[in-house]
C-alpha positions in Angstrom: 178.6 100.1 83.3 177.4 97.9 80.6 176.0 101.4 79.0 179.8 103.1 79.5 181.4 99.9 77.9 179.1 100.1 74.4 180.2 103.1 73.1 183.8 102.0 73.8 183.5 98.6 71.9 181.6 100.7 69.1 184.9 103.1 69.1 187.3 100.4 68.7 185.5 98.7 66.1 185.5 102.0 63.8 189.0 102.2 64.7 190.1 98.6 63.6 188.2 99.0 60.8 189.8 102.1 59.4 193.3 101.3 60.5 192.5 97.8 58.3 191.5 100.2 55.4 194.3 102.4 55.6 196.5 99.4 55.5 194.8 97.8 52.5 194.9 101.5 51.1 198.7 101.2 51.5 199.9 97.9 50.8 197.9 99.0 47.5 200.2 102.6 46.9 202.8 100.4 47.8 202.3 97.9 44.6 201.6 100.9 42.1 204.9 102.6 43.1 206.8 99.1 42.7 205.1 98.7 39.0 206.3 102.7 38.6 209.9 101.2 39.6 210.6 98.5 38.0 208.8 100.4 34.5 211.7 103.0 35.3 214.4 100.5 35.5 213.4 99.0 32.4 213.9 101.9 30.7 217.3 102.7 32.2 218.7 99.4 31.4 217.1 99.9 27.9 218.9 103.9 27.6 222.3 101.8 29.1 222.2 99.7 26.2 222.0 101.8 23.5 224.2 103.8 25.2 226.9 100.7 25.1 226.1 100.2 21.5 226.3 103.6 20.2 230.1 103.5 21.8 231.0 100.7 20.1 229.9 101.7 17.1 231.8 105.2 17.7 235.3 103.1 18.5 234.9 101.2 15.4 234.8 104.7 13.3 238.0 106.0 14.6 235.7 108.4 16.2 236.8 110.1 20.0 235.4 107.8 22.8 231.8 109.4 24.5 231.7 110.7 28.0 231.3 108.1 30.4 227.0 107.7 31.1 226.3 109.8 35.1 226.3 106.9 37.5 222.3 105.3 38.1 221.3 106.8 41.4 219.8 104.2 44.0 216.0 103.1 43.7 215.2 104.5 47.3 216.3 108.1 46.5 214.6 108.4 43.2 210.9 106.7 44.8 208.1 109.0 43.9 205.4 110.1 46.1 201.9 108.8 45.6 200.7 112.6 45.4 203.1 113.1 42.6 202.0 110.7 39.8 201.5 113.4 36.9 205.2 114.1 37.6 206.0 110.8 37.4 203.9 110.3 34.1 206.0 113.3 32.9 209.5 111.5 33.6 209.2 108.9 31.8 208.1 110.6 28.8 210.9 112.0 28.3 212.6 109.2 29.0 210.8 107.9 26.2 211.2 110.7 23.6 215.3 110.6 24.8 215.3 106.9 24.0 213.5 107.5 20.6 216.0 110.5 19.4 218.8 107.8 20.4 217.2 105.5 17.6 218.3 107.2 14.6 221.3 108.6 15.7 222.3 104.5 16.1 221.3 103.9 12.6 223.2 106.9 11.4 226.0 105.6 12.9 225.6 102.4 11.6 224.8 104.1 7.6 228.8 104.4 7.4 230.0 101.3 8.4 228.1 99.7 5.7 229.0 102.1 3.1 232.4 101.4 3.8 232.2 98.1 3.5 230.1 98.1 0.2 233.0 100.6 -1.2 235.5 97.5 -0.2 233.8 95.1 -1.9 232.8 97.0 -5.2 237.0 97.2 -5.1 237.6 93.9 -5.6 237.8 92.6 -9.3 234.9 91.3 -11.1 234.9 87.1 -11.8 235.3 88.3 -16.3 238.0 90.5 -14.8 240.0 88.0 -12.8 239.1 85.0 -16.1 240.4 87.4 -18.7 243.5 88.7 -16.6 244.2 84.4 -16.4 243.3 84.0 -19.8 246.3 86.7 -20.7 248.4 85.1 -18.5 248.3 81.6 -19.9 250.1 80.5 -22.9 248.5 77.8 -23.9 244.8 77.4 -23.5 243.3 75.8 -20.6 239.9 74.2 -19.5 237.0 75.5 -17.8 238.3 73.3 -14.5 241.5 74.6 -14.5 240.7 77.9 -14.5 238.1 77.3 -11.8 240.8 75.5 -9.4 243.7 77.9 -10.7 241.0 81.3 -9.5 239.5 79.3 -6.3 243.5 78.9 -5.6 244.6 82.5 -6.2 241.6 83.5 -4.0 240.3 81.5 -1.2 238.2 84.3 -0.3 235.8 84.2 -3.2 233.8 81.0 -3.9 234.4 80.1 -7.7 232.5 77.9 -8.8 233.6 75.7 -11.8 229.9 76.1 -13.8 229.7 79.9 -13.1 233.7 80.1 -14.4 232.3 77.5 -17.8 229.1 80.1 -18.2 231.1 83.0 -18.0 234.1 81.5 -20.4 231.1 80.9 -22.7 230.0 84.8 -22.6 233.7 86.2 -23.3 233.8 83.8 -26.4 230.1 85.6 -27.3 231.8 88.6 -26.7 234.9 87.3 -29.2 237.0 88.2 -25.6 238.5 85.1 -25.3 238.5 81.8 -27.8 237.4 78.7 -27.8 238.9 75.5 -29.1 237.6 71.9 -29.1 240.0 68.7 -28.5 237.7 65.8 -29.1 235.6 65.6 -26.5 237.1 68.5 -24.1 236.6 72.2 -25.1 239.6 74.7 -24.5 239.8 78.6 -23.8 242.5 81.3 -24.3 243.1 84.8 -24.8 241.5 86.1 -28.0 244.2 86.2 -30.7 244.6 90.1 -31.4 243.1 91.0 -35.0 246.3 92.6 -36.0 248.5 88.9 -35.2 245.2 87.5 -37.5 245.3 89.1 -40.3 249.2 89.1 -40.4 248.5 85.0 -40.2 246.0 85.1 -43.1 247.9 86.9 -45.6 250.7 84.7 -44.8 248.8 81.6 -45.7 248.3 81.9 -49.4 252.4 82.8 -49.7 253.2 79.7 -48.0 250.4 77.6 -50.7 251.9 79.2 -54.0 255.3 77.9 -52.6 
């Protein structure tokens, strides 16, 4: 009996060791597959985020909405087999390539919107034009502070500083596009006097002096 029991015990030990090894291998394989599933889910989430961004840009540009993205299949249906690691790697590569292809489209879609904003901004009159128009509408000279206040009230969407207005006025005076006068310590600005009117006034002064 002891001789018969010894081989059976050794055989049981061998089976136990083999089962333990298979269990360890199974656990490690599950961990590897779970890691791959997590990676694929992250890639899918990134693609869905890019899709939502592109749809928003598309709607902002007034383009018809893109077809809805296909519903994601359950994770259990897409679990890769341990012996198809190469196929899974290729699938991940395809998704990465698809993501890189979406990125240029995203940047290209943003360019028309930025261009439209730039055109709208350039269509606004410059500060020089606003000051020249304001001076032309005034019947009396105005100080830089008065001009700055009036322009700020007329254009509340623009940040018009009094210091910038004063520097711009001096630049217009240097270019003979504005007239500068001084009353005491205060400086006033007005629209330039037309050359024909100035010449007429100059010619009229001697006649009055002779009389």
